[in-house]
Phi, psi and omega in degrees: 000323177302318180295324176295315176304306180300315177298315180295324176296314185296319174306308180300323185271348174093020175278146178289330176211173183270001180306330180286343188258148185254137181292333182262355185270139183299143174309316180299322175294335181278345176116013179280137174233192189289329177283318171292333175301315184288327172303314181294313177300320180292328180291318180288327175299313181302319184282322187265334188079002177285155164276119183234145180288150181290348181265012189315305185286349174267333174287324183235084192286358174234157173304326175293318177301313184292321175300312180305312179305302184304320181301314174302318179297319183279327191236010184095194188298143177290150174304144185306313188294319178295315179295328170293318178299316180294314174302320178292324179292316182297319178300310185297332178278355177079028180247028174136000000 
Protein backbone atom coordinates (compact mmCIF):
# COMPACT_ATOMS: atom_id res chain seq x y z
CA UNK A 1 0.00 0.00 0.00
CA UNK A 2 2.88 2.40 0.73
CA UNK A 3 4.19 1.85 -2.79
CA UNK A 4 0.76 2.73 -4.16
CA UNK A 5 0.53 5.94 -2.11
CA UNK A 6 4.03 7.01 -3.14
CA UNK A 7 3.42 6.15 -6.80
CA UNK A 8 0.15 8.10 -6.92
CA UNK A 9 1.75 11.05 -5.11
CA UNK A 10 4.61 11.05 -7.60
CA UNK A 11 2.17 11.10 -10.54
CA UNK A 12 0.23 14.01 -9.02
CA UNK A 13 3.46 15.97 -8.50
CA UNK A 14 4.71 15.18 -12.00
CA UNK A 15 7.64 12.94 -11.02
CA UNK A 16 8.73 10.11 -13.30
CA UNK A 17 8.96 7.77 -10.29
CA UNK A 18 8.31 7.72 -6.57
CA UNK A 19 12.01 7.37 -5.70
CA UNK A 20 12.28 11.11 -4.99
CA UNK A 21 9.59 10.90 -2.30
CA UNK A 22 10.18 9.96 1.33
CA UNK A 23 7.59 7.99 3.28
CA UNK A 24 8.14 10.13 6.38
CA UNK A 25 8.23 13.57 4.77
CA UNK A 26 5.08 15.69 5.03
CA UNK A 27 2.98 16.06 1.90
CA UNK A 28 3.20 19.86 2.26
CA UNK A 29 7.01 19.62 2.23
CA UNK A 30 6.78 17.49 -0.90
CA UNK A 31 4.89 20.31 -2.63
CA UNK A 32 1.23 19.43 -2.09
CA UNK A 33 -1.34 22.20 -1.95
CA UNK A 34 -5.13 22.03 -1.81
CA UNK A 35 -5.48 21.29 -5.54
CA UNK A 36 -2.91 18.50 -5.64
CA UNK A 37 -4.29 17.11 -2.36
CA UNK A 38 -7.72 16.69 -3.94
CA UNK A 39 -6.13 15.17 -7.04
CA UNK A 40 -4.33 12.56 -4.91
CA UNK A 41 -7.50 11.87 -2.95
CA UNK A 42 -9.44 11.34 -6.20
CA UNK A 43 -6.80 8.95 -7.52
CA UNK A 44 -6.84 6.95 -4.27
CA UNK A 45 -10.65 6.82 -4.32
CA UNK A 46 -10.53 5.28 -7.80
CA UNK A 47 -7.90 2.73 -6.81
CA UNK A 48 -9.31 1.74 -3.40
CA UNK A 49 -13.04 2.25 -3.86
CA UNK A 50 -13.16 4.06 -0.50
CA UNK A 51 -14.92 7.33 0.22
CA UNK A 52 -12.14 9.65 1.36
CA UNK A 53 -12.20 13.27 2.61
CA UNK A 54 -10.73 16.05 0.49
CA UNK A 55 -8.53 16.93 3.49
CA UNK A 56 -6.90 13.48 3.42
CA UNK A 57 -3.26 14.58 3.01
CA UNK A 58 -3.66 17.22 5.70
CA UNK A 59 -5.34 14.79 8.12
CA UNK A 60 -2.64 12.16 7.45
CA UNK A 61 0.36 14.36 6.70
CA UNK A 62 2.94 11.82 5.52
CA UNK A 63 2.75 8.95 3.03
CA UNK A 64 3.34 6.54 5.94
CA UNK A 65 0.48 8.03 7.99
CA UNK A 66 -1.81 7.91 4.96
CA UNK A 67 -0.84 4.31 4.22
CA UNK A 68 -1.66 3.27 7.79
CA UNK A 69 -5.04 5.00 7.55
CA UNK A 70 -5.88 3.39 4.22
CA UNK A 71 -4.80 -0.01 5.51
CA UNK A 72 -7.08 0.39 8.49
CA UNK A 73 -10.00 1.41 6.29
CA UNK A 74 -9.42 -1.49 3.90
CA UNK A 75 -8.46 -4.24 6.33
CA UNK A 76 -9.80 -3.32 9.77
CA UNK A 77 -8.03 -2.12 12.89
CA UNK A 78 -4.31 -1.40 12.77
CA UNK A 79 -2.05 -3.62 14.85
CA UNK A 80 -1.75 -2.37 18.43
CA UNK A 81 1.99 -1.77 18.22
CA UNK A 82 1.62 0.47 15.13
CA UNK A 83 -1.28 2.37 16.74
CA UNK A 84 0.78 3.05 19.85
CA UNK A 85 3.79 4.09 17.76
CA UNK A 86 1.66 6.54 15.79
CA UNK A 87 0.05 7.94 18.95
CA UNK A 88 3.53 8.47 20.41
CA UNK A 89 4.65 10.34 17.30
CA UNK A 90 1.59 12.57 17.47
CA UNK A 91 2.15 13.34 21.16
CA UNK A 92 5.80 14.22 20.48
CA UNK A 93 4.69 16.44 17.59
CA UNK A 94 2.17 18.20 19.85
CA UNK A 95 -0.88 16.88 17.98
CA UNK A 96 -2.61 14.99 20.70
